[in-house]
N, C-alpha and C positions, 0 to 999 in steps of 0.2 A: 850558233845556240851556247857554246860554252862562254862565249863573252857576255852574254846576256845571264847566263848562270852565275858567273863570277861578281857580277854587281851587287852593290850591297842594297840596292831598292829602297832608299830611305822615304820616297814617297809611296811606297806601298804598292798595290795594285794599281791606284788611279796613277801614278807614275809609269808604270808599267804599260798600262792602256794606252797613256798620251804616246810614248816612245813606239809603239807598236803601228797606232795609227798614223803617225807621222811618217814611219816608216814604208808602210803599205802605200799611201799617196805619193811619195817621193820616189819610190822604186820605179826603176825602168824594165824590170823583168818581172817574171811572176813570183820570183821569190825574193824574199830579204837578203839583202847582202850585208857584209861587214861595213861597206862603205854607205850603206842606207840609214846606218845606225848614226845618233850623235856622238862627238868627241869625248863628251863626258862618260858615256857609256864603253866607247872603243877603248879608251885609257885603260881599261881591266884585261884588255886582251894579252895573252902571254907573249913575251917577247921571243922567246924560246919556243919552237913547235913542240918539242918534248916535254915542255912544263903541262901539256894538256895529257900527257901519258898517264894513264892509269896503272899503278904498281900491283894490280892483281897478276897471278901467275897465267902463265899460257893454260894449264892444266884446268885451271878453275874457270877461265874465259871460256873455255869450249867444251865444258860440263853441259851446260843448261841446252845450248843447240844439240849436243849429242843425244841428250836425253829425248828431245822434242823428235828428232829424228828417228831413234828407236821405237818409240811409242806411234807415231805415225805409221811407221813400217808393220809394226805389230797388228794395229788395227786393220791395215789395208789387207793382211793376210789373217783376218779372224782369230789372231793371237796364236797362231799356230809358229810355233818355233822353229821348225825345219824350213818352211817356206819363207819364214822372214830371214832366216840365217843365210839361206840361197838368194833372197831379194837384195841384202846386203851384201852380199859374196864376203861374208866373215864364218868363221867356224860357229858350230853351233855351241860348243863351251864359252868360247867368247861371248856370243850373245847371253849364254846364262848369265856370266859373271858381268856384263854392264847389265842386264837385268836386275840383278840383285844390287848392284853398286848405286843404281839410280831409284831403287823402290819401286821397279816395273813388277818384280815377282809378286812382292805383297798387294801390288793393284790387281794382277791377274786373280790371284785367290780370293781376294774381294768381292771379284766378278763371278767366281766360281767357276774360274779357268786353269785347268791344270796343266 
């Protein structure tokens, strides 16, 4: 996917369609692999695997998954903070801080949950 994203696509959508159709037809597996793409596309592959590394911090990378887990746990426990903290095996104070950090406290108030 990163190889396809790095390519400039001078032929725009039509070129992309042709490359994908060709790759699907030539692919020997259920998935399109690097080897199924033409050379003019694969030339844009990073030489070093670290070139593909996104420089976002670990803290920001885990923020959205953590928010989703917290929200799902709150919903599963009908927004009961005590039960949610127990289910997540965290301190209730920690849950409150994380709810505030991710805006879930405001969301609970908008829904009329105290």
